[in-house]
Structure formats: structure tokens, C-alpha cells
NUTOR-580176 format. One record per residue (C-alpha): residue in three letters; x, y, z. Coordinates in Angstrom, 2 decimals. Layout:
NUTOR-580176
{ALA {X Y Z}}
...
END
This chain:
NUTOR-580176
{MET {127.54 97.44 80.16}}
{ASN {127.46 96.75 83.85}}
{PRO {125.54 94.01 85.24}}
{ALA {122.80 96.12 86.78}}
{GLU {121.97 97.65 83.34}}
{GLU {122.15 94.22 81.84}}
{TYR {119.56 92.99 84.38}}
{ILE {117.20 95.83 83.29}}
{LEU {117.53 95.19 79.52}}
{LYS {117.17 91.77 79.68}}
{GLN {113.79 91.75 81.51}}
{PRO {110.51 90.91 79.48}}
{GLU {107.89 93.47 79.12}}
{PRO {106.35 95.05 81.00}}
{TYR {109.15 95.02 83.75}}
{LYS {111.72 96.15 81.23}}
{SER {109.75 99.48 80.56}}
{ILE {108.97 99.98 84.09}}
{LEU {112.55 99.58 85.09}}
{LEU {113.88 101.86 82.52}}
{GLN {111.23 104.58 83.47}}
{LEU {112.31 104.20 87.08}}
{GLN {115.90 104.36 86.11}}
{VAL {115.45 107.65 84.18}}
{VAL {113.54 109.16 87.36}}
{PHE {116.34 108.00 89.95}}
{GLU {119.24 109.35 87.62}}
{HIS {117.47 112.41 86.84}}
{LEU {116.54 113.24 90.39}}
{PHE {120.02 112.24 91.97}}
{PRO {122.79 112.75 89.35}}
{GLU {125.15 111.49 91.96}}
{ILE {123.52 108.23 92.64}}
{GLU {125.55 105.14 91.85}}
{LEU {124.00 101.89 90.16}}
{LYS {125.43 98.81 91.34}}
{TYR {124.54 95.25 90.95}}
{LYS {124.27 93.66 94.49}}
{TYR {122.33 90.59 95.72}}
{ARG {121.67 89.87 91.95}}
{ILE {119.61 93.00 91.35}}
{PRO {120.17 96.59 90.68}}
{PHE {120.97 98.52 93.82}}
{TYR {121.39 102.31 93.84}}
{TYR {123.77 103.81 96.34}}
{LEU {123.48 107.32 97.67}}
{LYS {126.55 109.04 99.29}}
{GLY {128.21 105.69 99.24}}
{LYS {125.39 103.86 101.01}}
{PRO {122.69 101.57 100.08}}
{PHE {119.61 103.58 99.12}}
{CYS {117.03 101.63 96.86}}
{TYR {116.68 98.44 94.73}}
{PHE {114.75 97.24 91.79}}
{ASN {113.58 93.68 91.78}}
{ALA {111.29 92.39 88.86}}
{SER {109.23 89.73 90.52}}
{HIS {107.90 87.49 87.55}}
{LYS {106.03 85.26 89.85}}
{LYS {104.16 88.02 91.61}}
{GLN {104.03 90.13 88.49}}
{PHE {105.28 93.56 89.71}}
{VAL {108.53 95.55 90.12}}
{ASP {109.41 96.24 93.48}}
{VAL {111.27 99.52 94.28}}
{GLY {112.86 98.71 97.70}}
{ILE {113.66 101.54 99.80}}
{VAL {116.35 100.69 102.47}}
{LYS {115.25 103.38 105.07}}
{GLY {111.56 103.06 104.06}}
{LYS {110.06 102.45 107.45}}
{GLN {111.27 105.91 108.49}}
{LEU {109.21 107.60 105.67}}
{GLN {106.37 109.74 106.90}}
{ILE {104.86 110.64 103.60}}
{HIS {102.59 108.41 101.03}}
{THR {102.77 105.68 103.56}}
{GLU {99.46 104.35 102.05}}
{TYR {101.55 103.40 98.96}}
{LEU {104.38 101.79 100.86}}
{VAL {104.47 98.11 101.45}}
{THR {106.32 96.69 104.38}}
{GLU {105.27 93.10 104.64}}
{LYS {106.99 91.84 107.80}}
{ARG {110.04 94.14 107.15}}
{LYS {111.60 95.78 110.13}}
{ILE {113.49 98.62 108.11}}
{MET {112.48 98.51 104.52}}
{ALA {109.53 99.47 102.65}}
{SER {108.80 99.31 98.74}}
{LEU {106.82 100.89 96.18}}
{ARG {105.30 98.27 93.54}}
{TYR {104.40 98.63 90.01}}
{LYS {102.41 96.17 87.86}}
{THR {102.35 98.67 84.83}}
{ILE {104.18 101.62 83.65}}
{GLU {100.91 103.62 83.96}}
{ASP {100.89 102.77 87.69}}
{ILE {104.02 104.92 88.13}}
{ASP {102.90 108.14 89.62}}
{ASN {106.04 110.32 89.29}}
{ASP {104.84 112.82 91.84}}
{ILE {104.48 110.35 94.61}}
{LEU {107.65 108.52 93.52}}
{ILE {109.84 111.76 93.61}}
{GLU {108.37 112.92 96.76}}
{VAL {109.15 109.47 98.52}}
{LEU {112.66 109.30 97.13}}
{LYS {113.37 113.03 98.32}}
{GLU {112.26 112.03 101.65}}
{ALA {114.21 108.87 101.64}}
{ALA {117.32 110.74 100.40}}
{SER {116.98 113.18 103.30}}
{LEU {117.63 110.62 105.76}}
{TYR {121.17 110.19 104.35}}
END
């Protein structure tokens, strides 16, 4: 098992369920995507370049899906958190029910189109 998968599986609930659901969506949507372990978190690479990361923030109680080129996105910007970031934006989930697959998939497809 690679360190990124280990990170996901070792998370307490609800983070673990959220991360597993996100992992299924990412890997189904982009079969060519590569999951690595960078900066001590799971980081997806698309076409050999950093694409998105998962970070379970226990202190703030959410899972952060950081999108590397997130500031360039034009759709669903009302759901994107930028917080003093110049390039990145993220989607945040506190529960598995918070995940709207339609929004997630549309955002990811637009982000992938930038590569």
C-alpha cells in the first residue's frame, strides 16, 4: 500500500469516508490520474503535473480538496474557497452528505481542461 492510500485509510471518521468517496470519484473520472504522497498528504497528478490534493483538517473539521489551478476556474466559484491564495482554490466537505457529485465532477472536469 502506498503512503497516500495509508493516509486515507488511517483517518478517523468522518474523514475516512469522505476521502474514500472522493478517491472513487477522482479515479473513475480520470483513470490515468496518479495518486502520490507529497507534502505529507495525498496528491493527485494529471499528465505528470500536480492537479489536486486531499487534506483532512481535524482542527478545522473538514476535508479540503485543493485544486492547483483553482483560481482559474469559472464554474461553481461560489463553492470554491480561496482564503488568501494566489493560485489554488478548494472544495471543503464536513460530511459525506456535503459532497455534491455533480458540482465536484464539473469542477474537476474544468480543472482538468487547464492541463
